[in-house]
C-alpha positions in Angstrom: -5.3 -18.4 9.2 -4.7 -16.5 6.3 -7.3 -15.7 3.1 -5.3 -17.4 0.2 -8.0 -16.2 -2.2 -8.7 -12.9 -0.5 -7.4 -9.7 2.0 -6.1 -10.7 5.8 -6.9 -13.3 7.8 -10.4 -16.2 7.0 -11.7 -15.2 10.8 -12.1 -11.1 10.0 -14.7 -10.1 7.0 -16.0 -7.3 6.2 -20.2 -7.2 7.1 -22.2 -6.1 5.3 -25.0 -6.5 7.6 -23.7 -3.9 9.8 -23.4 -1.4 6.4 -27.1 -1.8 5.3 -26.1 1.6 3.0 -23.7 -0.6 0.8 -26.0 -2.2 -1.2 -28.5 0.6 -1.7 -25.0 2.2 -2.5 -23.6 0.5 -5.3 -27.4 -0.1 -6.8 -28.2 3.6 -7.1 -24.3 4.0 -9.3 -23.6 0.6 -10.7 -26.6 -1.1 -10.5 -27.2 -3.5 -8.4 -25.6 -6.7 -6.8 -25.2 -9.9 -8.7 -23.3 -13.6 -8.5 -19.2 -12.9 -9.7 -16.3 -15.1 -10.2 -16.6 -17.9 -7.1 -13.5 -18.5 -5.4 -12.5 -21.9 -6.7 -11.5 -24.5 -3.7 -7.4 -24.8 -3.6 -7.5 -28.3 -4.5 -9.0 -27.4 -7.8 -6.1 -24.4 -9.2 -4.2 -25.6 -11.8 -0.5 -25.3 -11.0 2.4 -27.0 -12.7 3.9 -29.5 -10.8 6.9 -28.9 -8.5 9.8 -30.5 -9.2 10.3 -31.2 -5.6 13.4 -34.4 -5.7 15.5 -31.5 -7.8 14.9 -28.8 -5.2 15.7 -31.4 -2.0 18.9 -32.1 -4.0 19.4 -28.9 -4.8 19.0 -27.3 -1.2 19.8 -30.1 1.2 22.9 -28.5 2.4 21.3 -25.0 2.8 18.3 -25.2 4.7 16.4 -27.7 7.0 13.5 -29.8 5.0 10.5 -28.6 6.8 11.8 -25.0 5.8 11.3 -25.9 1.7 8.0 -26.4 1.3 6.0 -27.5 -1.8 2.8 -27.4 -0.8 0.0 -26.2 -2.8 -1.3 -23.8 -0.4 2.8 -22.2 0.3 3.0 -22.2 -3.7 -0.6 -20.4 -4.0 0.1 -18.4 -1.6 3.1 -16.7 -2.9 2.6 -17.2 -6.3 0.4 -13.5 -6.5 0.1 -10.4 -4.5 -3.2 -8.7 -3.3 -4.4 -7.1 -6.2 -7.5 -7.0 -8.6 -6.1 -9.0 -10.8 -4.3 -11.0 -8.6 -7.3 -12.3 -6.9 -9.0 -12.5 -10.2 -6.8 -15.3 -11.6 -7.6 -17.2 -8.3 -11.0 -16.4 -8.9 -11.4 -17.7 -12.4 -8.2 -20.2 -11.9 -5.7 -19.0 -14.4 -2.7 -18.7 -12.5 0.1 -18.5 -15.4 3.2 -19.7 -13.1 3.8 -20.5 -9.4 7.6 -21.0 -7.4 8.9 -23.8 -7.8 9.0 -24.4 -4.0 8.9 -21.8 -0.4 12.0 -21.2 1.0 11.8 -19.7 5.1 16.1 -19.1 5.5 17.0 -18.3 9.1 19.7 -16.6 9.2 21.7 -14.4 7.1 24.2 -16.4 5.9 21.6 -19.0 4.5 20.1 -16.2 2.5 23.5 -15.9 0.5 23.6 -19.4 0.1 20.4 -19.2 -1.2 21.0 -16.5 -4.0 24.3 -18.6 -4.7 22.4 -21.5 -5.5 19.9 -20.4 -7.8 22.5 -18.3 -9.8 24.5 -21.5 -10.1 21.3 -23.8 -11.2 19.4 -20.6 -13.4 16.6 -20.0 -10.5 15.0 -16.8 -10.3 14.0 -15.8 -6.5 11.7 -13.2 -5.8 11.7 -12.2 -2.4 8.6 -12.1 0.0 7.2 -9.8 3.1 3.6 -9.9 3.4 2.4 -10.7 -0.4 0.2 -7.3 -0.2 1.9 -6.2 -3.3 -0.7 -4.6 -5.7 1.6 -4.3 -8.6 2.2 -7.2 -9.9 5.5 -7.2 -8.0 5.1 -11.2 -7.2 4.2 -12.4 -10.2 6.7 -14.9 -11.9 7.3 -14.6 -15.8 10.1 -17.4 -16.3 10.4 -21.0 -15.1 11.5 -22.2 -12.6 11.9 -19.5 -9.6 11.8 -19.6 -6.1 9.7 -17.5 -3.5 12.4 -16.2 -0.8 9.9 -15.8 2.1 11.4 -14.1 4.9 9.2 -14.6 7.9 12.0 -16.0 10.0 14.8 -13.1 10.2 12.3 -10.4 12.2 12.0 -8.7 15.4 13.8 -6.3 17.2 17.5 -6.6 17.1 18.8 -3.5 18.8 17.6 -0.6 20.7 20.0 2.5 20.8 17.5 4.8 23.6 19.9 7.9 23.0 19.8 7.6 19.6 16.5 6.7 19.0 17.9 3.9 16.7 16.1 0.1 16.1 17.2 -2.5 13.9 14.7 -5.1 12.9 15.0 -8.1 10.7 12.9 -7.6 7.2 10.1 -10.1 7.9 9.1 -7.9 10.7 5.6 -7.3 10.2 3.7 -4.3 11.0 2.1 -4.9 14.0 4.7 -7.0 15.5 6.8 -3.7 14.8 4.8 -1.8 16.9 4.3 -3.9 19.8 8.2 -4.6 20.0 8.4 -0.3 20.1 5.7 0.4 22.5 6.5 -1.8 25.4 10.3 0.6 25.4 8.2 3.8 24.9 8.6 4.2 21.4 6.7 4.2 17.4 8.1 4.4 14.1 4.6 6.1 12.9 4.6 4.0 9.7 0.6 2.5 9.2 0.3 1.8 5.9 -3.1 0.4 5.0 -1.4 -3.1 4.7 -0.2 -2.7 8.1 -1.2 -5.9 9.6 -0.1 -8.1 7.0 2.8 -6.1 5.5 6.5 -6.3 6.3 9.2 -3.5 7.0 11.1 -5.3 4.3 8.4 -4.4 2.0 8.0 -1.3 3.4 11.4 -0.6 2.0 11.7 -2.8 -1.2 8.4 -0.2 -2.5 9.1 2.9 -1.1 5.9 3.1 1.6 3.9 6.0 2.6 1.8 5.3 6.0 -1.1 7.0 6.3 0.5 9.4 9.3 3.6 9.8 6.6 3.1 14.2 6.9 4.1 13.5 11.1 6.2 10.7 10.9 8.1 10.6 7.1 7.6 8.5 5.1 9.7 5.0 5.4 12.7 6.2 3.5 12.8 8.6 5.6 13.2 6.6 9.0 16.2 4.5 7.4 19.5 5.3 9.0 20.9 1.6 8.1 20.9 -1.2 5.7 21.3 -4.6 5.1 21.2 -6.4 1.6 22.4 -9.4 0.0 22.6 -9.4 -3.7 24.0 -12.3 -5.9 27.6 -10.5 -5.2 27.9 -10.5 -2.0 26.3 -8.2 1.0 26.2 -4.6 1.2 26.2 -2.4 4.5 24.6 0.6 3.8 24.6 4.4 6.0 26.9 5.2 8.5 25.5 8.1 9.9 22.3 10.5 10.2 23.7 12.0 7.0 26.6 11.3 4.6 28.1 12.8 1.2 29.9 10.3 0.8 28.5 9.9 -3.3 25.6 9.0 -4.0 23.3 6.6 -1.6 23.7 3.1 -1.9 20.5 3.1 0.2 18.4 4.2 -2.5 19.0 1.2 -5.2 17.2 -1.1 -2.6 14.5 1.6 -1.6 12.0 1.3 -3.8 14.0 -1.6 -6.0 11.5 -4.3 -5.2 14.0 -6.7 -5.1 15.4 -6.4 -8.8 18.8 -5.9 -6.7 18.9 -8.1 -4.3 17.0 -9.0 -0.5 16.7 -6.1 2.3 17.2 -8.3 4.8 18.4 -5.7 8.1 17.0 -2.3 8.7 18.0 -0.1 11.6 15.1 2.8 11.8 14.7 6.4 13.1 12.3 6.1 16.0 10.6 8.5 17.9 9.0 8.2 22.0 5.7 7.7 21.9 2.9 10.6 21.9 1.9 11.7 25.1 -1.2 13.2 23.1 -3.4 12.6 20.3 -6.0 14.8 18.7 -7.8 13.6 15.9 -10.8 15.8 14.0 -13.0 16.1 11.3 -14.0 18.8 9.1 -16.6 19.6 6.4 -15.8 22.0 3.2 -18.4 23.3 1.0 -15.7 21.5 -1.3 -12.9 19.9 -2.6 -10.9 23.2 -3.5 -11.2 24.7 -0.5 -10.5 22.1 1.9 -7.0 21.3 -0.8 -6.4 25.1 0.0 -6.5 24.4 3.6 -4.2 21.8 3.9 -2.0 23.7 1.7 -1.5 26.7 4.2 -1.1 23.6 7.4 1.8 22.6 5.3 3.0 25.4 4.2 3.1 27.9 7.1 2.6 25.1 10.3 1.8 24.0 12.4 1.9 20.3 10.4 -0.2 17.9 10.8 0.6 14.2 11.7 -2.8 13.0 9.4 -4.0 15.0 6.3 -6.6 13.1 4.8 -9.3 15.0 2.4 -11.8 13.5 0.7 -13.7 15.0 -2.6 -16.6 15.0 -2.7 -17.8 11.4 -4.1 -15.1 9.7 -1.5 -17.4 11.9 1.3 -20.9 10.6 -0.1 -19.6 7.7 -0.4 -18.0 7.6 3.0 -21.7 8.6 4.9 -23.5 6.0 2.8 -20.9 2.8 3.8 -20.5 3.7 7.5 -21.5 1.1 10.2 -22.5 4.5 12.2 -23.6 4.5 15.8 -25.8 1.1 17.0 -29.2 1.7 17.7 -32.3 3.5 16.3 -31.4 6.7 18.6 -28.2 6.8 17.7 -29.0 6.5 14.2 -31.5 9.0 14.7 -29.5 12.2 16.0 -26.6 11.4 13.0 -29.1 11.6 10.2 -30.3 15.2 11.9 -27.5 15.8 12.3 -26.0 15.5 8.7 -29.6 17.3 7.6 -28.2 20.3 10.1 -25.3 20.6 8.4 -26.6 21.0 5.0 -29.2 23.9 5.9 -25.7 25.7 6.7 -25.2 25.4 3.0 -22.5 22.1 2.8 -24.7 20.4 0.5 -24.7 16.3 -0.7 -22.7 15.5 -3.8 -20.4 18.8 -3.0 -19.2 18.3 0.1 -15.8 17.5 1.3 -14.7 15.9 4.5 -11.8 16.7 5.9 -9.7 13.7 8.7 -7.1 16.0 10.8 -4.5 14.7 13.3 -2.2 15.9 15.6 0.6 13.6 18.2 3.3 14.9 20.0 3.4 16.3 23.1 1.0 18.1 24.8 1.4 21.7 24.3 2.2 20.8 21.3 -0.3 19.2 20.3 -2.8 21.5 21.6 -1.3 25.2 19.9 -1.5 22.7 16.4 -5.4 21.7 16.9 -6.3 25.4 17.8 -3.9 26.7 15.4 -5.9 24.1 12.6 -9.6 25.0 13.3 -9.0 28.3 12.6 -6.9 28.0 9.9 -9.9 25.7 8.9 -12.7 27.8 9.5 -11.3 30.4 8.0 -11.3 28.3 4.5 -15.7 28.2 5.0 -15.3 24.5 7.2 -17.5 23.3 9.5 -15.6 21.5 12.6 -17.1 18.0 13.3 -15.7 17.1 16.2 -14.0 14.0 17.1 -16.1 11.2 16.1 -16.1 10.4 12.6 -12.3 11.0 12.9 -12.7 8.1 15.6 -14.6 6.0 13.4 -12.2 5.9 10.8 -9.6 4.9 12.8 -11.2 2.2 13.9 -12.1 0.5 10.9 -9.0 1.6 8.5 -7.6 -1.6 8.1 -11.0 -3.4 7.2 -11.6 -1.3 4.7 -9.4 -3.9 2.6 -12.0 -6.5 2.8 -15.1 -5.0 1.5 -13.1 -5.6 -1.7 -13.6 -9.7 -1.2 -17.5 -9.1 -0.9 -17.5 -6.7 -4.1 -15.7 -9.8 -6.2 -18.2 -11.8 -4.8 -21.1 -9.6 -5.6 -19.7 -9.1 -9.4 -18.2 -5.4 -8.7 -14.9 -4.6 -9.8 -13.1 -1.8 -7.6 -9.6 -1.1 -7.6 -7.3 2.2 -6.7 -4.8 4.2 -8.2 -2.6 6.9 -6.5 -0.1 9.9 -7.7 1.5 12.4 -6.7 2.1 16.6 -7.9 2.5 19.8 -7.4 -0.1 21.8 -5.3 -0.9 24.1 -8.5 -2.0 20.9 -10.7 -3.6 18.9 -8.4 -6.7 20.6 -8.7 -6.6 20.1 -12.2 -5.3 16.8 -12.4 -7.6 15.3 -9.6 -10.5 16.7 -12.0 -8.6 15.1 -15.3 -8.2 11.5 -13.6 -11.4 11.4 -12.0 -13.1 12.3 -15.9 -10.7 9.8 -17.7 -11.8 7.4 -15.5 -15.6 7.7 -15.8 -15.4 7.6 -20.0 -12.6 4.5 -19.4 -16.0 2.6 -17.1 -18.9 3.7 -19.2 -21.1 3.4 -16.2 -19.3 3.5 -12.6 -18.5 5.4 -9.5 -15.0 7.3 -9.0 -13.9 8.8 -5.9 -11.1 10.2 -3.9 -9.3 11.4 -1.2 -5.7 13.6 -0.6 -3.5 11.6 2.3 0.1 12.4 1.6 0.8 15.9 1.9 4.1 18.3 1.4 5.2 21.8 1.3 5.4 21.9 -2.9 2.2 19.2 -3.4 0.4 16.2 -2.2 -0.8 12.6 -3.3 -4.1 11.7 -4.7 -5.4 8.5 -4.3 -8.7 7.0 -6.5 -11.4 4.3 -6.0 -13.2 2.8 -8.5 -16.1 0.4 -8.9 -18.2 -1.5 -11.5 -20.1 -4.0 -12.6 -17.7 -6.4 -13.7 -17.8 -7.3 -17.0 -17.7 -11.7 -16.6 -17.1 -12.2 -20.1 -13.6 -10.6 -20.1 -12.2 -9.0 -16.5 -8.9 -8.4 -17.4 -9.1 -6.8 -20.6 -11.9 -4.1 -18.6 -9.5 -3.5 -16.0 -6.7 -3.3 -18.6 -8.6 -0.7 -20.9 -9.3 1.5 -17.5 -5.3 0.9 -15.7 -4.1 2.3 -19.6 -6.5 5.1 -20.1 -5.8 6.6 -16.0 -1.7 5.9 -16.7 -1.3 7.7 -19.4 -3.4 10.7 -18.2 -0.7 10.6 -15.2 1.7 11.2 -17.2 0.5 13.6 -19.4 -0.4 15.2 -16.3 2.9 15.6 -15.4 2.3 13.9 -12.0 4.5 10.3 -10.6 3.1 7.0 -12.2 3.4 6.0 -8.7 3.3 7.7 -5.1 3.9 4.8 -2.4 2.7 1.1 -4.6 4.9 1.1 -6.2 6.0 -0.2 -10.1 6.1 -3.7 -10.3 4.6 -4.8 -13.1 2.0 -3.5 -13.9 3.3 0.2 -13.7 6.8 -0.6 -15.9 5.6 0.3 -19.3 5.1 4.2 -18.0 9.0 4.3 -16.0 10.9 5.1 -18.9 8.3 7.7 -19.5 9.4 9.4 -15.8 12.8 8.6 -15.7 13.9 8.7 -19.0 16.2 6.2 -21.3 19.1 6.9 -19.6 17.8 7.0 -16.0 16.5 3.3 -17.4 19.9 2.5 -18.7 21.6 3.4 -15.4 19.4 1.1 -13.6 19.9 -1.6 -16.0 23.7 -1.5 -15.3 23.8 -1.7 -11.3 21.4 -5.0 -11.8 23.9 -6.1 -14.6 26.7 -5.5 -11.7 24.7 -6.6 -8.5 23.0 -9.7 -10.7 25.1 -10.2 -13.9 23.0 -13.4 -13.8 19.3 -11.5 -13.8 17.9 -13.7 -11.3 16.7 -11.1 -8.7 12.6 -10.8 -9.9 13.2 -11.2 -13.6 11.0 -8.8 -14.6 10.1 -6.1 -12.4 10.5 -2.9 -12.6 11.5 -3.3 -16.4 10.7 -6.5 -18.9 13.3 -8.9 -18.6 16.0 -8.9 -21.6 
C-alpha cells in the first residue's frame, strides 16, 4: 500500500536500528533530534468537499463509475507530490487544494474525451504518473481541478528487436518497464532514485536523468517517437532516428510537465542487457582531484555508465550512516580498514568518495575498468574495491525513506541540484555550499557530482537542519530562495533533472529570457487556448 503521507510503500522503511550512526551524526552536526510534526490521521485532514453529483453527470458518458474516484485517500494521494513542503502540508494539515476527482482513463480515446469535457466545463487538468515530483508540479492552484491518473495506460505494446525500439504506455512504472524488457533480453538503463514509483510519462514530462545517464543517456536521449493528447487533438511526433523537419515538437513535451498536453505513449531506444557489470569505489584526497579524474574519463574515455563523486561532507555522512557489514568481526574489519586508509593520507573531512561503474560487453568492461583505474590512481586515488559500490547499489532506492524518519525527528531535509561547465564546477560547488550553510544558520550541507558530460557535470546537494516548528515553510523558503539565486548568479542551469514545477518558475525567465518565455506561452495558447492543462506549472497563470 502506498505511503500517502511520505515516500514509497508502507511495507518498507528506513531503520534507525540498522544505521546506528544516524543519531550521533545528527547530534554532532545539527543538534539532538526532537519530536517533529506527527502524521495526522487521514480522516482528520481538511479538504474541500467534492461536487460528486456534478462530476458523475459530466463524465458518465466518458468513464465507468469505478474509474471516477472522489474518496479521501485518492484525493489526498493526488493533491501533492513528494517534496519536503508537500509532506509538511500533510503533517501540518494545511493542504490548500485537492482535486475534485481522480480520473483513470483506459484508452487514449478516453483521454481525448476527458480533455474535451474539461475544456467545455472549465475544469483544470493535472496529468499524474507516479506522483514523485519534488517541484510542486502537481499542486492545484485553481478550482475545480481534475487529476488525470495514467496508471491504466501501461505496458509494453511493441518491441522491434532489429531496431532496438520498444513502445510503452506512459503510465508504466519503472520496475514493470524493466521487467518487460529484461524478459526479452533488453534494458532501457534508466534508473532515477524514484525508479520504483515513477512512470515513463513522468520521466518524459520532467526530462529525467537516471543514475546511469552517462552510459545510457538521459530519458530524452532515448525517445524515438511520442504520442500526446492536447485540448486541440492528438499529436504524433517522431518518424526516424533523426530528422531535419523543422524544430522538434517532441521537445515541447519533454520537460513540459503537462502544460501543453498529456503524454500517452512513447517509443524508446533500448539496448541489449549488458554481459558484464563492474562497479568499484575510490578515495581521493579531495573533491577537486576527483572532479579532474571524472572530467578526464568523460573527455578522453572510456566513459563509464555511472560516476558518482561525493564531496568531503557527503563522504563523511555516507560513512557515518552506512549500515555496514553485520557482526562485530565485520565492523572491526571496517574500522581497521578505514584507519589504514587514514594513515595513507586520506583524512576524514577531506576525502572524497567516487563510485565508478562500467556496463557492456566482457572485453569492453574489462578494458574500461582498467583504464579508469589508471586515470584515478594518477590523480592520487586509493582503490577501495567493489564492496562500497555494491552496498550503494543495494540501498540506493532505500535512501528516500530516510526523509520520513528525519521529519519524525524534527529535521528539515531537502535537496537542490544544478549543472555547469567543468571550469565553473568547483567554484560553484564552494559558492553554493557556503550560501546554503549561511541560509540554514546551523545545518549540514553535502553534495555529489552524479551526471557528467564532456563539457560539464551536475551538482546535487542535500541539506539538514533542525526544523523551525514555528514556521517550517518560511524556513524552507529562505533556503530555497538563497540557493536558487546563487545558482542563477553563478551562471548554472536552474535545474538539471528535477524540472520547473511551481517552485522554480520565478527563475525560469532568468534562464530562457523574456522572449523565450513569450514563445512557450504562445505555444500554450495554440495547443491549450482555454489554459486547462496544469495551470501554474512553469509560469504563473494569467
